[in-house]
N, C-alpha and C positions, 0 to 999 in steps of 0.2 A: 773318707769314709763312701759319701758317694757312688766312686768306683769301686769300689771295694762289694758294694749292693750289687750296682751293676752287672759286673765280672761277674756274680754268681750265680744272676738268671739267664748267664749266655748256656748256651750248650755245649757240650765237650767235645762232637762234633767240627761246633764251628768254628772252636779254635786251631783246632785240624787243619780243616778244612783254608782257612786262612792265613794258617802261617805250617805246616810240614811237623816244621822243629819242637812244637811243645809237644809231639808226640813221645819226647824220649821225656820230658817231665812227667805224663801221663804212666807213663810206662814200671818208671820206676817208683810209682806209686800203687804198680799193681791197678791201675784205671783201665777196664776193656771203652775205644776212642771210638775201635770201629762200628763192631757189631753193635753196641751200647751205647753210640755217641751221640743217642736222641734227649741223657741224660744233663740235666743241668750241674754248673758243677755248686751248687748249695748240694741238691738230693747227693750226688754224688760223696760229696765232704761229709754230711748229717748217718750219712750208708756208715761210710767204712771209719768215723773218727776223725776224719784232718778238718785242720786248722786252716779256712777256704785263703784266709790275708795270709798265711803263710803260700800256700799252694801258686796265687796269685803272684806274690811276689816272685816266686821262680819261675813263673812263666812270665809276668813284666823281664827276665833277666835273661831266659832266650829271645825276646821279640822286639827288646833292647839293643842285640848287639849286633851289630854290620856285618851279613856273608851275601859272598855273589855266588854262593853253591844252591840258593835256596832256592826252590821250584814253588811258581806264582798256579796252579793246574785248575786255581776255578779260572784262571785268566786265558786263559786255551781252549778254542773251537771245537764243540762236544767232537765230529767229527773226528778232530787229532787225539782227543781225548780218550774216545773207543779203539781207536789202533794203536796207541802205545796199549792202552789195558793188556787187546790180546796178542800182540806180538810182545808184553813187555811180562805180563804174571801169568796170559795165559796158556801161554809156548812155559814159564817156570815151570808152571806144576805140571804139566804133560815132559818136562822133559828131565822131575828130578824126581815125581812120582814112580817109577818102573827101576830107580836105583834104589832110592827107600826104602821099597818092599824086597827086593832081591837084598839089601844090608838085615833088614829085621827075621829075613826069614832066615837067615843064615844064622842071627845072635838069637834067635827061636833055640833052634839045634842044638845049638852047641850050646849056651848060657843058660836056656828056658830053664833047666830042673834047680838053680840055681839062684835063679832071680826071675821069681811067678811074675812079677810088674811089664815083663818082659812082652809074655802071650798075651797082657789087655792093652796093650804100649800098640804091636802089632794088631789088635783088629778094629781098636778103633781106626787106625790112619788106613789101612785096608776100606775098612768101614768112610773112612774117610776119601782117598781116591776115585770112588765107587759115583760117590757122591757127588764131588769134582766135577766129575771127569761131563754125567749128563748137567748137571749146574752152567758148563759153560757153552755143550753147547745150544742151550736154549738161547741166550745170552746172544749167543753169533750168531743161530739161525731166524731170530722170533725179535727180542727184544733189542739192539744194536740195529737192528736193518730197517729196523720201524722209525728207532729216532733219526735214523738218518735218512730215508726219506723226509721227516717232521722239515731239518735241516734243507732240502735238498727245495721242499715246495715254498718254506720261506724265503729262500736264494729268489727263485723264480718267481716268486709272487702267486702261485699255486694250487687248486684245490686238495685236497689231501683226502682220502678214501679212509672211513672207517674202519677199525683194524678187526680183527673175528674175538680179541677178548676186548673189547668194546672201548674200554681207555688204556690211556700206560703205565696207567698206576696200578694195574690189577695186574698185570706179573713183575712190577716193582716187589708188588707185596708180596708177589712169593719170594721172585730172589732176595728179596729182604727175610723173611725168614728163612729160606736157607744158610745166608748169610751167617744167624745166630744158631744153626744148629752148628755150625762150621765152627762160631766163637766156643762154644758149650765142648763140645768135640774137645780141643787143642787146647781147650786149659785144663781140659781130663789130662791130657797127653803130662802138658807141664806138669804137672803137679804127681803124677805115676815115675817120671822120669826128674824128682826133686829140680824140679826148674833145670833139666836139661844137664845136670850134673853127673857127668858119669862114677858108679860106685872104682873106689881104692883099686880093685882087681880087674876092669875095663881093658879089655887089651883095641888094640889100633881102633879096627873094626866099629870094636862098641864107642871109643871116642869118636867116632868121624862119625858116625848114624843118629848120634845127640844130635854134632854140632847141624849136622844134617835138618835134621826137626826144629832146630832153634831157630836156622836162618828160612824154615819152610814157613816155618808164622809168621816173622817175624814179613816177609815180602807178603805171604794171606794180610797182613793185618792194611798192611797201603794198600792193597788188589780190593778190601773191602774197604774201606775207609774212600779210594776216590769211586767207589761203583754209590755208595751208600749217601755220602755227604757231601758228594761234589756233583759227580752225572744226575743222578738219578733225578734231584730238586729239581735241577736244570729245566731234564727232560718235559716234568710234569709243568714248570711254566711255559714250556714252549710248546706243549699240548696246550694252554689253552690259551695262546693267540688265535689257532683255531675255529673257539668258538664252542 
């Protein structure tokens, strides 16, 4: 009982930060572990009518299964994590966005009259494409370089100039707010696509587009998780070392 009480007070994001395999369990229950990972397991269960002991049992089953494939992102140096986010997730967004925009445009022209939901999906994704492009540039040009500057100053035991944005918590708060917006947008896309289930009369382009949208959302979930629940908290701790 004590273990259940203790586990229920833990934040969703903490579970996933410690072992990403738990993300699959939360996804099965429709629980947002990335943008809304700051909620405790107890709060989430109360809001969604889930038995916390049942959810904790499933989490424990995953955690007790040995694996050689799980990646311990929390053990990575922050500069390595930043490089990984840029090369893996930022590049993914840059590569997949134009393809999805092209496919959605085609679907709207050919099937939009019979499937008006496509017009809404297209509008949401176009908005997301623009916001994500600007968001990633802010990270790459402002936030990430400052975190790397703190890392280098720590290694060389040198001082660091105060950034123009005051404290690293300010751009982090902005990035997290933008993450929340994307989380809301993709929940709406998932709803409009019936959880990425193509209609019975769907052509191959229809099916491929829905599959790509689902893969895009999954990649975005990991992308946001790595920043919100791993990189950002460690960057705040790092800055505190400079007093």
